[in-house]
Backbone bond lengths (Angstrom), bond angles and torsions (degrees), N, CA, C in turn:
res aa  C-N    CA-C-N  psi(-1)  N-CA   C-N-CA  omega(-1)  CA-C   N-CA-C  phi
1 M - - - 1.391 - - 1.535 109.39 -
2 G 1.249 117.76 57.11 1.494 121.50 178.32 1.523 111.26 -73.90
3 N 1.321 117.72 -29.44 1.495 121.07 -178.49 1.499 107.14 -84.98
4 S 1.346 118.04 129.35 1.488 121.64 -175.73 1.523 110.58 -71.37
5 S 1.336 120.27 -20.37 1.422 123.03 177.80 1.490 114.41 -84.48
6 E 1.305 116.58 -7.72 1.466 123.13 -176.51 1.504 110.98 -72.55
7 V 1.312 120.44 133.78 1.468 124.35 -176.69 1.511 105.83 -95.67
8 P 1.354 117.11 131.39 1.430 118.14 175.41 1.534 112.96 -65.02
9 K 1.294 115.67 145.06 1.490 121.12 -176.92 1.498 109.67 -105.39
10 M 1.275 116.92 141.30 1.469 124.48 178.93 1.549 110.38 -99.58
11 R 1.239 115.89 130.53 1.455 121.96 -179.21 1.547 107.08 -109.70
12 I 1.319 114.75 134.10 1.456 121.20 179.64 1.499 107.44 -109.46
13 D 1.316 119.44 125.91 1.422 124.79 174.09 1.492 110.30 -94.51
14 F 1.332 117.87 105.78 1.454 121.04 -177.42 1.508 112.66 -76.94
15 N 1.290 119.01 -8.43 1.444 123.56 -179.33 1.534 110.64 -97.34
16 Y 1.309 118.48 -2.71 1.483 123.31 -178.30 1.573 108.65 -69.75
17 T 1.259 115.45 135.32 1.492 122.54 171.21 1.479 108.04 -123.13
18 A 1.260 117.63 134.31 1.461 125.14 177.69 1.487 108.68 -66.56
19 P 1.397 118.86 140.17 1.475 119.38 179.96 1.538 107.37 -71.65
20 E 1.277 112.61 150.28 1.480 120.39 177.88 1.519 107.77 -71.08
21 P 1.333 117.47 143.86 1.511 118.92 175.46 1.519 110.07 -70.52
22 E 1.310 113.81 147.80 1.491 118.46 175.80 1.473 109.21 -65.37
23 R 1.312 116.66 140.21 1.456 120.47 -178.28 1.540 104.81 -116.19
24 S 1.310 114.68 130.95 1.499 120.02 177.87 1.502 106.89 -88.55
25 S 1.309 113.00 161.76 1.489 119.62 -179.21 1.560 108.71 -71.36
26 Q 1.371 119.09 -18.38 1.465 122.19 179.15 1.489 111.32 -80.84
27 S 1.283 120.48 -15.49 1.477 123.39 -171.17 1.485 109.54 -97.63
28 A 1.386 116.97 68.91 1.469 120.26 178.06 1.478 111.62 -76.83
29 A 1.361 116.52 -23.15 1.456 118.10 179.70 1.505 112.68 -69.49
30 S 1.353 117.73 -27.61 1.430 120.03 -179.09 1.491 114.38 -71.74
31 S 1.360 115.57 -19.34 1.485 118.35 177.59 1.528 111.46 -88.07
32 A 1.369 116.27 -6.37 1.438 119.38 176.25 1.513 113.41 -71.68
33 P 1.368 120.39 160.16 1.400 119.55 178.11 1.503 110.86 -59.87
34 A 1.306 115.40 160.03 1.513 120.45 -176.36 1.529 112.18 -61.17
35 A 1.327 117.86 -34.25 1.437 122.08 -179.53 1.581 112.49 -62.59
36 N 1.341 115.39 -30.44 1.401 122.66 -177.40 1.600 114.14 -88.92
37 R 1.322 115.06 -7.84 1.480 117.49 -176.88 1.521 110.08 -77.65
38 T 1.330 113.79 148.52 1.439 120.16 178.50 1.516 110.36 -102.87
39 Q 1.274 116.78 178.03 1.478 122.68 -176.44 1.516 112.41 -71.39
40 K 1.360 117.18 -15.45 1.426 118.56 177.77 1.543 114.77 -64.69
41 N 1.292 116.40 -13.35 1.465 121.90 179.42 1.518 109.98 -88.54
42 T 1.318 122.47 -4.73 1.434 126.51 -177.63 1.532 113.28 -57.03
43 P 1.399 119.48 -41.56 1.393 119.83 178.55 1.563 113.67 -62.40
44 V 1.317 115.90 -32.32 1.421 119.80 177.03 1.480 112.06 -63.69
45 A 1.341 116.03 -42.62 1.492 121.00 176.93 1.499 112.79 -61.51
46 S 1.376 114.16 -43.12 1.503 117.98 -176.67 1.508 109.47 -72.69
47 S 1.309 120.53 -23.80 1.444 121.39 179.04 1.509 112.08 -78.67
48 L 1.350 117.02 -7.58 1.445 123.10 178.42 1.500 114.69 -84.57
49 G 1.362 115.11 0.24 1.468 118.16 178.75 1.489 112.52 100.83
50 E 1.331 118.24 19.09 1.432 122.77 178.91 1.525 108.08 -67.59
51 D 1.320 118.99 133.72 1.491 121.54 179.31 1.501 110.79 -73.32
52 Q 1.356 111.60 141.81 1.434 120.53 178.71 1.546 107.62 -131.99
53 A 1.294 117.39 151.22 1.480 122.49 176.69 1.509 110.42 -136.11
54 Q 1.274 115.64 140.43 1.501 120.16 175.07 1.544 104.88 -123.17
55 L 1.311 115.89 120.15 1.455 121.62 -179.75 1.512 109.79 -96.11
56 S 1.322 112.43 139.35 1.462 116.95 178.38 1.539 109.29 -89.39
57 G 1.315 115.97 177.64 1.429 122.59 174.99 1.471 115.22 -81.38
58 A 1.365 116.61 2.64 1.448 119.19 -176.25 1.550 114.43 -58.59
59 H 1.357 114.43 -35.82 1.491 116.97 -179.64 1.482 112.00 -63.62
60 A 1.355 116.62 -38.75 1.456 119.56 178.54 1.553 110.50 -68.03
61 Q 1.297 115.77 -38.03 1.484 119.62 175.91 1.511 111.27 -62.74
62 V 1.236 118.16 -44.51 1.502 123.03 179.09 1.529 109.48 -60.96
63 Q 1.334 116.45 -43.84 1.466 119.07 178.37 1.506 111.98 -62.38
64 A 1.331 115.29 -41.92 1.487 119.23 -178.34 1.536 109.44 -66.98
65 L 1.300 118.42 -42.15 1.470 121.68 176.61 1.518 112.54 -62.99
66 A 1.288 116.25 -39.70 1.469 121.24 -179.88 1.566 108.46 -65.43
67 A 1.335 115.30 -40.15 1.474 119.44 179.37 1.547 109.46 -63.10
68 Q 1.362 115.12 -43.84 1.460 117.81 178.39 1.523 111.85 -63.79
69 A 1.306 114.79 -41.59 1.484 117.11 -179.17 1.519 112.92 -65.81
70 S 1.301 116.47 -33.79 1.435 119.97 -178.04 1.552 112.40 -70.65
71 Q 1.318 114.96 -20.28 1.462 119.30 174.87 1.482 115.22 -85.47
72 L 1.323 117.97 -10.95 1.456 120.91 178.60 1.516 108.92 -77.85
73 P 1.327 118.19 144.65 1.494 120.88 177.13 1.497 112.21 -63.19
74 E 1.281 119.29 145.91 1.422 124.34 175.64 1.574 109.73 -69.49
75 I 1.311 116.08 -34.83 1.477 120.64 -178.28 1.502 107.56 -112.92
76 R 1.348 115.87 123.64 1.425 120.93 176.33 1.598 109.22 -79.19
77 Q 1.280 117.40 86.64 1.437 123.18 -169.37 1.493 112.96 -57.98
78 A 1.287 121.38 -36.02 1.485 121.70 175.06 1.535 111.46 -59.50
79 R 1.327 116.66 -45.36 1.485 120.44 176.51 1.518 112.04 -64.01
80 V 1.335 118.36 -37.90 1.461 119.54 -178.79 1.556 106.29 -68.02
81 D 1.262 119.22 -42.42 1.483 121.08 -178.62 1.528 111.23 -64.67
82 S 1.288 115.50 -41.52 1.469 120.68 177.98 1.556 111.89 -60.60
83 L 1.332 114.02 -45.85 1.507 117.62 177.36 1.519 110.41 -66.26
84 R 1.308 117.18 -38.77 1.472 118.59 -177.47 1.522 110.14 -65.61
85 Q 1.282 118.37 -36.98 1.460 124.15 175.35 1.544 111.05 -62.71
86 A 1.320 116.36 -44.64 1.473 122.06 -178.23 1.535 111.10 -67.15
87 V 1.319 116.47 -36.77 1.524 120.40 176.98 1.548 108.98 -68.58
88 R 1.289 117.82 -44.53 1.468 121.88 -178.01 1.568 109.25 -66.28
89 G 1.329 116.47 -35.90 1.494 118.09 -179.58 1.458 113.80 -85.06
90 G 1.355 119.93 1.37 1.427 123.58 -179.14 1.482 114.98 70.20
91 Q 1.339 115.44 23.48 1.451 121.87 -179.37 1.557 114.33 -100.26
92 Y 1.303 115.92 1.75 1.431 120.46 -175.34 1.538 106.38 -109.16
93 H 1.373 116.61 118.83 1.477 120.69 -176.48 1.556 105.20 -133.00
94 P 1.256 121.49 84.66 1.455 118.99 178.13 1.511 110.60 -75.84
95 E 1.357 113.82 154.54 1.468 117.76 177.88 1.554 110.63 -73.36
96 P 1.308 118.45 138.78 1.433 120.28 -176.37 1.529 113.39 -60.81
97 Q 1.336 117.77 -29.78 1.443 123.16 177.90 1.512 109.62 -65.70
98 Q 1.397 115.81 -40.74 1.443 118.56 -176.55 1.543 109.05 -70.85
99 V 1.367 118.98 -36.32 1.394 121.87 177.50 1.549 110.72 -63.61
100 A 1.332 116.15 -47.80 1.452 119.43 -179.93 1.551 111.57 -64.62
101 G 1.343 116.02 -39.81 1.483 115.68 177.85 1.514 110.38 -65.99
102 A 1.312 120.46 -38.83 1.469 121.04 177.27 1.523 112.60 -63.76
103 L 1.275 115.98 -41.83 1.519 118.24 175.37 1.480 113.25 -62.83
104 V 1.304 118.55 -42.80 1.519 119.96 179.25 1.496 106.63 -65.81
105 A 1.249 119.36 -47.69 1.527 121.41 179.33 1.489 110.24 -56.13
106 H 1.333 118.82 -44.39 1.450 120.76 178.63 1.501 112.09 -61.83
107 M 1.297 118.17 -45.81 1.484 122.62 -178.92 1.520 109.50 -63.41
108 I 1.313 117.77 -39.27 1.559 120.05 -179.94 1.529 106.07 -66.86
109 A 1.314 119.12 -44.21 1.480 122.04 -177.47 1.514 109.26 -62.67
110 A 1.368 115.71 -40.70 1.447 120.24 -178.49 1.565 111.36 -64.29
111 R 1.319 117.37 -38.27 1.436 122.44 -179.16 1.515 108.42 -69.50
112 A 1.294 118.66 -38.32 1.510 122.13 -174.64 1.508 108.40 -71.16
113 A 1.300 119.92 -25.93 1.470 124.14 -174.43 1.457 111.61 -80.84
């Protein structure tokens, strides 16, 4: 991997078998069929590399925020009315650079969509 843009490759060995866990002489229950095993053997299974996941409440928070946002109006009518009055009264004087920048940004966004 001398080249910094080179992506490391993962190799899978299909012939690999996981080593059997060591069994103590005290663990007679672990040699019983799976149907007879109790929950006390669960830590043994998780110590063998079994995957576990813990989910946070972030997903529920995102859904709640999305629901709130979907109820907000697309157009802030009070702001539109305020600007409309300023334009009609001759009190709205935007900078030409701001207008040009907004037009270019709008055209770029329209092309991307």
